N, C-alpha and C positions, 0 to 999 in steps of 0.2 A: 649284392649284398647291399640293403636297406639303408638308408641313411637320410632319418629322417630331417625336413628343415622348419625350423620354427618362424615362423614371420608376423608380423604385426603393421599393420596400414593406421600411421598415425598423423596429425596432421602439428609442423612445428611452425616455430613462430622466429624469423629473422630476424632480429633486433636493428634497423636501421641507423635507431639516435637516440634519446629514452623517450620521445612521442610516437615514435615511429614503428612500429613492423611490418612485416607480412608474411601471407600464412605461407607455407611452403609443405605440399605432400611429402611426406617418406612414408618407407615402408623402413623397421627393422629387419634384417633377418641374421638366422643362427645358424650355420652349418654343423650338425651333427661330428662329419669327421673332419669337421677345421673347428678346433675343440674350444680352441685357448680365445678367440674372433668370435668379433660381433661387426656387423657391416652396417651400414646406414646409407640409405640411396636415396638423392632428396632430387624431385622432380622440378627448378625453379624457373620450367618456360623454355627452356633451350629444349637441343632436339635428344639433349645427350645429359641423363640423370649424371647429380653429382655423386660415385662411390666413397666410401671411408670407412676404413677398416682399425679397428683399434683389440686394444685387449678388455676382454669379457669380465674381467676384473675391477679393472678401472672402474667399467661404469657399474661395477656391481659396491662398488667401495661410493661412487661420485653420487649413489641415492643417501650416502648417510655422512655424508663432507667433501670438501675441498679437493679434490686428487689431481694430479696429472703436472705434467710442467711441460715446457713444451708443446710440439705439432697440437695435444688434444690437451685441456683442463675441462672439469668434473665438475660443480658444485651445484648444492641443491640450497635451493632460495623461497619466499613467497612474493607472489607477484597478484594483486586486489587479494590479497587472503587464499590465493590460488596455491598449491606446495607443487613447484617448476623445476624441472631441473635443466642445469642451464649447461650449456655447450659449446663455449671458443677453441672454434679447428682456427689453426694458422696452415697458409699452405703458399707456393710458391705464386699463387693466383690468385692470395690473396685473406683476410681474414674474418670470419664471419662468427656470430656472438647468434644459435640458435635457443631459445625456451620448449623445453617440450614438457609435454603433462607427466608429472612424478609419477603421479598412480600406475597410466599407460606403459610405462617404460618399465616400472614394478614388476607391474602383472607380467610384462613378455620376461622379465629377466627371471621371475617366478620358475615360467615354463621352461626356460634352457635351464636354469638349473633343478628340474626337477626329470630332465632328461637327460643332464647328462650334470651330477652332484661336483661342486668344486673336489678338486684332487683325484679325482678319475678320469681327468681328462689321455691322459695316457693311455688308458686301456684305448677308447677310441682310438687314435691314432697307429696301436697295432703297431708300436714302431718293435716292440721286442721281441714280436713273433717274426716279421719280417725280419728285422738284424740276426735271429737268431740262425730262421732261412738261408741265409747268406752267409753265414760264416756257419755253417756242416756245410765239411768236407763233402766234396761227389768226388767216386771213383778220376772222372778226367784230373781233378787235384792231384788226386793218385799219382797217377799218371807223368805229371806235368812234375813231383817233385822227386822224382825218379829222374837221373838225367839219362836221358839216352843216344846223348852225343857224350861221349869220356871226354873228356880234355885229357892235351900230349903227355900229360905229365904221369896218367894212369895207366900210363903204356905197359908199366912191370917188366922195361926192357925186351918184350917178347920181339921188338926188331929183329 
């Protein structure tokens, strides 16, 4: 089964202070077999990239208005007249405020929404098919349902 992956490389800014930010190469990844999630991989200069996963819906909403709470908060804003998507990420390792070019993120999101439109995610998961298959009785179940070891009470006084 073919599961398309929709990826986009882009440069984010890690905001260190109001005056200082550093460029962080990142990759947005959408896996159609995991249709509710978006994945962002940050290359922070260490050997291991940092991976974040959160709901695609959150990112879609964040393009238009502030949303999220807890570990992931997203809101649109303007920085130097450029449309920017801010992402505040909180983890046990610390907090990060990232700025992403809103246009690039939106274009990538639109591609994911064309491939898997909102509301069709469950079809991608094919959960219903898998469940139906699991719940279909097999000949073995039939045997199992018949009691191969009659209990003592069912001896009907044949002793």
